[in-house]
N, C-alpha and C positions, 0 to 999 in steps of 0.2 A: 334351422338344424336336420339331420337324419334323424330316425330311429326308427327302432324294430321290437317285436318283443320276444323274450323269450318265455320257452317251450317247457315242458314238467318238468322235461330231461336234459335241461340245461343250452340245448340249439339255439340259435337264431340264425335269422336270415342278415344278411351282408346290404343294407339296400346297394337296387344297380348306379345311384350316381356314384356311392364307394366307394367298387367294386373297376367303377371305372377313374376314377381319378385315379385309385392305385395299382389301376392294372393287374389285378387276381385276378386269377386263371380258374377252372378246374384244379384241384393237387397239389394250387400254391399250401404251403403251412403256412403262418401265421405266427407272431412272436410278441409277446403281452409283457406287460412294462406297467406295476399294479403302482403306483405312488399315491399314496392317503388314500382320496375316494374314486380317483383317475384310473384311469387305465386307459392304455397308451399302447396299439395293434400298429404293426407294418408286419407286411407280407419276407416272413425269413429266404435270404437272400441265395439259398444254398441251391438250389440248381439255376436259378437267376444268372447267378455272377460268371459259371458255364457259357450261355449263349457267347456264341461265338469263339469257344477254344478253339472250336477242331475243324472252324473255316481257315486251315492255314494251308496251305499247299505245301508245307517241309518235307509232309508222309507220303506226301501220289506218291502211289507205286509200290511202295512198301506192305509189307504182308502184317495182318494183324501181331505176329512172334515179330516181325524186324521192330515193328515202332513197339511193341512193348521192354523191348530189348534195346534201343534206341532209350527208352524215357527208364528203364532203370541205370544203364551207363549213364544219363545225364543227372541222377537220382545219388552214384556216386563220386557228382564232379567230376564227367571226364565231358565233354565239348563235339568228342574228335569222331563224332561217330556219321556219320554218310557228310 
């Protein structure tokens, strides 16, 4: 079982094996769920859930303004853009 110490400021270092297993990178946000005397830690899916979202070729050749307009049209329920 891995362990770490808590500093006087409430900070700790997540052991390297744990960071590697959870693929925790600098800047990641962590979520904590406390149940009784146990805590569950998980990586917040925020930015990870966007991975690959911009890899689509759908907007290739469009300006940023055109992409924003297409997104606004899609949000309004119209798929007839470009």
